[in-house]
Steps between C-alpha positions, in 0.01 A plus 500: 500500500862538614571759764782740421783475746719786607869426495614541860839619378345782323303598807814489719696702242235773476473513879880542535504780238219684681679468837821628351326800337312586823819473695678732250226761523515480878873529511536800261398756762724338758800496265430859396486609863842335548662715232289814543544782748487878527836532326761775546341847466672833424336725759461880508772739619541557878545862603493428875876547549569739208751779549505846352647527153874564482534577129327702224231323313650589158741264331520145367377242751603132461305203644690348795429198716375737771487421870226329702213560505535694175693258287452503128264229381250447218239226481138409422185401690213306342200314638497118462140384445414156619152335482409611857769746586683810380836613636784722407853388414804718433852470353787747522853560390770737622677485162417853406701766333448835326496877563294820492610849412363795692557851346358816659272297721361278219567138410589540134620143426506164663514131442476199734617157390383184687687162489196258476727197524535565867136520592421290817180411674509280813507164328780367268251308291298813439809706432576283206141526374497877534832545308450227237126498432367851600782728408699267269822657624717300269346702216424824697759526780421866589204727538522875490326828589590811296383842625353686201350815649686759709366524861548761764668367817595835645219464756653193653599633852848478641374411848457127447125514417364283221265664240323382186662536155326409178727325249415411137709261298521192282500166678652208305445138598569203273559728210152679538510869574212706628478853654403502867430802742512451871529706813809380692626600844830687501728560799825696550699321765851621576702463183231275341175526316248216545206438264239228541163409358288216353343582163227272381543317168320236297736211448342423165633830360852368562452146372515346853278192470350304791652143502260216418444383854198320641526650853552870433484772246661838516282817500527723196584809706782531750761751611862568417647578847796739497725644768812672384786664690712762310825673569639788308811483284773734616 
């Protein structure tokens, strides 16, 4: 009876393929670490050096670039979930415009527009992925928050102290609009008003899909991080 012989070329080929696959699996976390990082986060307002208000709260207030540490910025923070690790990453943009109207101590109207094409993290490669894959900025270049319910802001003190203010409005990302309610911090500082907060959203509600990546997935829930500085029209 003839013994079957294994072709040595096949054995070598299979061995090479296995080595390549194992090497790829081992390198994925390393490569991901090279492009991953904490990102650029929009932090909360800072009231430590705030000055007493110098103007009445009523009027039309426009978003301005602001001054450090309370510059205008909007971004996001989500957890990246790896096989043996979970960490947060953020992106932000200072491309923000809009206004709010305050009448008799109440915000009666307001809309904020965010230029999503300028969102940055801390890695150029990830910036491209965030813009092109997550938010598809070629199709949806802006996001928006439209205040829908009047809110009393007459209690915001004029002494440079931050207080909570609950805002309700429609948040639009990638053409998907949902109502959100969140308690923000509000501060009157000289001739400015600063508002900040980080409402929690589910990215699936806004069509933000996790890229097909071996190394990491994006958590469903994250925050929209917002810090806005306003000055009044005169």
